[in-house]
N, C-alpha and C positions, 0 to 999 in steps of 0.2 A: 557438582550440583545434582540435586535429586530429580531433575526432570519436571519439576513443578513449574507451572506457568505463572509469571508475574506480570501483571498489566501495569505498564509504565504510563500510558496515556490512552484515554478513551474519549471519544466524542461522537455524538449522533445528533444531527440537527437538520431541519428541513432546509433545502436549497433548491433553486430552480435547476433545470437540466443545463442551462447555459452556465450558471455559477459552478456546477459540478465539473463541466467541461473545462472551464477556466482554471479551476483548482487543480485538476489533473495535469493540465498543460504546464502550470507553474511548477508542480512537482517534477514533471519530466524535464523541463528546461533546467531546473536547479541540479538534478542528478547528472544530466548531460554535461553541463558547464562546470559544476563544482564538485560533483561526486557526493553531495549531501544536500539536505534541506532542513529547515527548522520549522517545527510546529509551535505556534504561539497561541496561548489562550489566557487572556488576562495578563497577569504578571509572570506567568509560567512559560518557559520555553524549553523545548526538547529538541536536541539535534538527532536527526536520523541519517546515519552514514553507513550504508551497506558496504562492507569490505570483504575481500576474498571472493570465493565462489558464491554466486547469487542465483536464486531461483525465482521465477515469476510464476505465480499460481493464479489462474483465472477460473472462476466458478459461476455458472448461471443456474439458478434453481427456481422452480415454481412450487409454491407451497399452497396446498388446498385448491389449486386451480385459479386462485385470485391474486396471490401475492407473488410478485416477481422480485428476484434478488440477484444482483451481479456483484461479485466480490473480486477485488484486485488485491493480491497479497505479494509482497516482496519478502523473501526469506534469505538469510545468509548465515553461513556457519563455515568455519574453516574446513576445507576438505570436501564440502558438499558440492555436487554438480547437478546440472539439469539434464533433462532428456530432450525431446523434440522441441523445435522452435515454433511458436504460434505468431502469425503476423496479423496486423489490423488491415482490413481491406475496405 
């Protein structure tokens, strides 16, 4: 593969903090119990199944002093490993 990024699924929509929390809990529960989860939008469904060595990336940014952004990214690639562990407190 040429290293080019291919976007398979993309979504951005307003949600309350509670809805976002519930959504993340659902993802966590599905990963813990089944090792995968499905994203469904309309009649389209995408299975997300991290396999092999996985990496969790967390990023918190402030843009222009007014926009705050927190990103959660799960990455997997055979043979890839992670560094230090970050916990939620």
